[in-house]
C-alpha positions in Angstrom: -0.4 3.6 -8.6 -1.0 1.6 -5.5 -1.2 4.7 -3.3 -4.1 6.0 -5.3 -6.0 2.7 -5.1 -5.3 2.5 -1.4 -6.4 6.1 -0.8 -9.7 5.5 -2.7 -10.5 2.4 -0.7 -9.8 4.3 2.5 -12.1 7.2 1.4 -14.9 4.8 0.5 -14.7 3.2 3.9 -14.8 6.6 5.6 -17.8 7.8 3.4 -19.8 4.7 4.1 -19.1 4.5 7.8 -21.8 7.1 8.8 -24.3 5.3 6.6 -23.6 2.0 8.4 -23.8 3.8 11.8 -27.3 4.9 10.8 -28.3 1.4 9.8 -27.0 0.1 13.1 -28.9 2.6 15.1 -32.1 2.0 13.1 -32.5 5.6 12.0 -35.7 6.5 10.2 -34.9 7.8 6.7 -36.1 11.0 5.1 -37.5 9.4 2.0 -37.4 6.2 0.0 -34.6 7.3 -2.2 -32.3 8.1 0.8 -33.3 4.8 2.3 -32.3 2.9 -0.9 -29.1 4.8 -1.1 -28.0 3.7 2.4 -29.5 0.2 2.4 -28.5 -0.8 -1.1 -25.9 1.4 -2.8 -23.7 1.8 0.3 -23.2 -2.0 0.3 -22.6 -2.1 -3.4 -20.1 0.7 -3.5 -18.2 -0.7 -0.5 -18.1 -4.1 -2.0 -16.5 -2.8 -5.2 -13.7 -1.1 -3.3 -13.1 -4.1 -1.0 -12.7 -6.3 -4.0 -9.8 -4.0 -5.0 -8.4 -4.4 -1.5 -7.9 -8.1 -2.3 -4.9 -7.1 -4.5 -3.0 -6.0 -1.3 -1.6 -9.2 0.2 -1.4 -7.6 3.7 -5.2 -7.1 3.7 -6.3 -10.1 1.8 -7.8 -12.0 4.7 -9.5 -8.9 6.1 -10.9 -8.1 2.7 -12.4 -11.6 2.3 -14.0 -11.4 5.8 -15.4 -8.0 5.1 -16.8 -9.1 1.7 -18.5 -12.0 3.5 -20.0 -9.6 6.0 -21.2 -7.2 3.3 -22.9 -10.0 1.5 -24.6 -11.0 4.7 -25.5 -7.4 5.5 -24.1 -7.8 9.0 -23.8 -4.1 9.8 -22.4 -4.3 13.4 -19.7 -6.7 12.4 -18.8 -4.5 9.4 -18.4 -1.5 11.7 -16.1 -3.5 14.0 -13.9 -4.4 11.0 -13.9 -0.7 10.0 -12.5 0.3 13.4 -9.6 -2.1 12.9 -9.1 -1.6 9.2 -9.2 2.2 9.0 -5.9 2.9 11.0 -4.1 0.0 9.4 -5.0 1.1 5.9 -4.1 4.7 6.8 -0.6 3.6 7.8 -0.2 1.4 4.8 -1.2 4.1 2.4 1.2 6.5 4.0 4.1 4.0 3.7 3.2 3.3 0.0 3.2 7.0 -0.8 6.5 7.4 1.0 8.1 4.5 -1.0 6.7 5.9 -4.3 8.1 9.3 -3.5 11.5 7.8 -2.8 11.4 5.9 -6.1 10.6 9.0 -8.0 13.5 10.9 -6.3 16.1 8.2 -6.9 19.1 9.0 -9.0 21.0 6.1 -10.3 24.7 6.9 -9.8 27.8 5.1 -10.8 30.4 4.9 -8.0 33.9 3.7 -8.0 34.2 0.3 -6.4 36.8 -2.4 -5.8 36.1 -4.1 -9.1 35.4 -1.0 -11.2 32.1 0.8 -11.1 29.1 -0.1 -8.8 25.5 0.9 -8.9 22.9 1.5 -6.2 20.9 -1.7 -6.7 18.3 -0.8 -4.2 17.5 2.4 -6.1 17.2 0.4 -9.4 14.9 -2.2 -7.7 12.6 0.5 -6.3 12.3 2.1 -9.7 11.5 -1.3 -11.3 8.9 -2.0 -8.7 7.3 1.4 -9.2 7.1 0.9 -13.0 5.5 -2.5 -12.6 2.8 -1.3 -10.1 
């Protein structure tokens, strides 16, 4: 489901943000393993999630820009994008969850109409979109 993907991307951004803050401040690491985890794996894990963000049309340009910054290892610029992206992604995830919940709750009902019976086409459309995503 889109809401689960969206939520995982948001969680990854929030997990990696403290690591990027450490890199930006030039913090001395406890040991080599911790240093490698922050300087290598943080970028790799974030890149994997941002690639998934490309599937969301609304965030496609931001995701491309962020991927470019990740590949350049431009930590200050990545943190600036995080500040903009985090609240937008939070709102978007909430709206997706709300729409998915509406689609799950929809009941297709037949109603008497001018030309016989009518159907709630919006409810059918939301159910179809939910099944396809």
